C-alpha positions as CSV (number, residue, x, y, z in Angstrom):
1,X,13.6,-6.5,15.3
2,X,10.0,-7.3,16.4
3,X,7.9,-9.9,15.4
4,X,6.6,-10.2,11.5
5,X,3.3,-7.9,12.0
6,X,5.4,-5.4,14.0
7,X,7.6,-5.1,11.0
8,X,5.0,-4.7,8.6
9,X,3.2,-2.2,10.8
10,X,6.4,0.0,10.5
11,X,7.1,-0.7,6.7
12,X,3.3,0.9,6.1
13,X,4.5,4.1,8.0
14,X,7.4,4.3,5.9
15,X,5.6,3.7,3.1
16,X,2.9,6.7,4.1
17,X,6.0,8.9,5.4
18,X,7.5,8.4,1.6
19,X,4.3,9.3,0.4
20,X,4.1,12.6,2.2
21,X,7.6,13.7,1.3
22,X,6.7,13.6,-2.7
23,X,3.9,16.0,-2.1
24,X,5.7,19.1,-2.6
25,X,6.9,17.8,-6.3
26,X,3.1,17.0,-6.9
27,X,1.4,19.5,-5.9
28,X,2.6,22.5,-8.8
29,X,0.1,21.9,-11.1
30,X,-3.7,20.7,-11.2
31,X,-3.1,17.2,-12.5
32,X,-0.4,16.8,-10.2
33,X,-2.5,17.8,-7.0
34,X,-5.0,15.7,-8.0
35,X,-2.6,12.7,-8.2
36,X,-1.1,13.5,-5.0
37,X,-4.3,13.6,-3.2
38,X,-5.7,9.8,-4.8
39,X,-2.1,8.6,-3.9
40,X,-2.3,10.3,-0.2
41,X,-5.8,8.7,0.2
42,X,-4.8,5.1,-1.1
43,X,-0.9,4.6,0.3
44,X,-1.8,6.0,4.0
45,X,-5.0,4.3,4.4
46,X,-2.9,0.7,4.1
47,X,-1.4,0.6,7.4
48,X,-4.3,1.5,9.1
49,X,-6.3,-0.8,7.3
50,X,-3.4,-3.3,8.2
51,X,-3.7,-2.5,12.2
52,X,-7.3,-2.8,11.7
53,X,-6.6,-6.5,9.9
54,X,-4.1,-7.4,12.8
55,X,-7.1,-6.7,15.6
56,X,-9.6,-8.7,13.2
57,X,-12.4,-9.9,15.3
58,X,-12.4,-13.3,13.4
59,X,-10.2,-15.0,10.2
60,X,-13.2,-14.0,8.0
61,X,-12.4,-10.5,9.6
62,X,-9.0,-10.3,9.1
63,X,-8.9,-11.7,5.3
64,X,-11.8,-9.0,4.5
65,X,-9.6,-6.5,6.1
66,X,-6.2,-7.4,4.2
67,X,-8.0,-7.8,0.8
68,X,-8.7,-3.6,1.9
69,X,-5.0,-3.1,2.4
70,X,-4.2,-5.4,-0.9
71,X,-7.0,-3.1,-3.1
72,X,-5.5,0.0,-1.6
73,X,-1.9,-0.9,-2.3
74,X,-2.7,-1.7,-5.8
75,X,-4.1,1.4,-6.3
76,X,-1.5,3.3,-4.9
77,X,1.3,1.5,-7.1
78,X,-1.1,2.8,-10.1
79,X,-0.7,6.0,-9.1
80,X,3.2,5.7,-8.5
81,X,3.4,4.3,-12.2
82,X,1.3,7.0,-13.4
83,X,3.6,9.7,-11.8
84,X,6.6,7.6,-13.0
85,X,5.0,7.5,-16.8
86,X,3.8,11.1,-17.3
87,X,7.1,12.0,-15.7
88,X,5.6,14.1,-12.8
89,X,8.5,13.9,-10.9
90,X,12.4,13.0,-12.1
91,X,13.0,9.5,-12.4
92,X,15.8,10.0,-10.3
93,X,13.9,11.2,-7.1
94,X,14.7,8.7,-4.4
95,X,11.3,8.4,-2.5
96,X,9.4,7.6,-6.0
97,X,12.1,5.0,-6.3
98,X,11.6,3.5,-2.9
99,X,7.5,4.0,-3.5
100,X,7.7,2.4,-6.7
101,X,9.4,-1.1,-4.8
102,X,8.1,-1.0,-1.5
103,X,4.3,-0.9,-3.0
104,X,5.1,-4.1,-5.2
105,X,6.8,-6.1,-2.2
106,X,4.2,-4.9,0.5
107,X,1.4,-6.1,-2.2
108,X,3.3,-8.7,-3.0
109,X,3.1,-9.9,1.0
110,X,-0.3,-9.1,1.2
111,X,-1.6,-11.2,-1.3
112,X,0.1,-14.1,0.3
113,X,-1.1,-13.6,3.6
114,X,-4.4,-13.4,2.3
115,X,-4.3,-16.7,0.3
116,X,-2.6,-18.4,3.3
117,X,-5.5,-17.0,5.5
118,X,-7.8,-18.4,3.1
119,X,-6.4,-21.8,2.6
120,X,-6.3,-22.2,6.7
121,X,-9.9,-21.5,6.7
122,X,-11.0,-24.3,4.6
123,X,-12.5,-21.6,1.8
124,X,-11.2,-21.6,-1.6
125,X,-8.8,-18.4,-2.5
126,X,-10.6,-16.4,-5.0
127,X,-8.2,-14.3,-7.8
128,X,-7.6,-11.0,-5.6
C-alpha cells in the first residue's frame, strides 16, 4: 500500500475531500460560510504543507514545516468542534464525524513526528 509518508499524504487528501463535502451543509448562513471558509483554508492546507515538509531541505526545515502542519490541524479541529457544538450540521453527518476523528489522529501523528525529529536533531522538544 506504499510507505508511511505516502499513506499520510493520502490521508491528508481524504481529509481535504471530506472538508469540501460539508460545504453545502454550512454555507446557508453567514456564520456557516465564515466558519466553513476558515475550516477550508486550514484543513486543506495541511496536505500541501505536509508535502512541503516531505521535501524539506534539512531536518530543521522538516521540523518547521511539520509544526505548520500541526498548527493547521489544530485550527481545523477547533472549527470542526465549533461546528459540532453549535450544531451547524446534524451530529449524525458521517463526514463531520470522520473529520473530527481524523483531524485528531493526524494531529497526534504529526505531533509525534515533530517530537521524534527534534530528538534526532539533538534539540529538546518544545511544547508544540
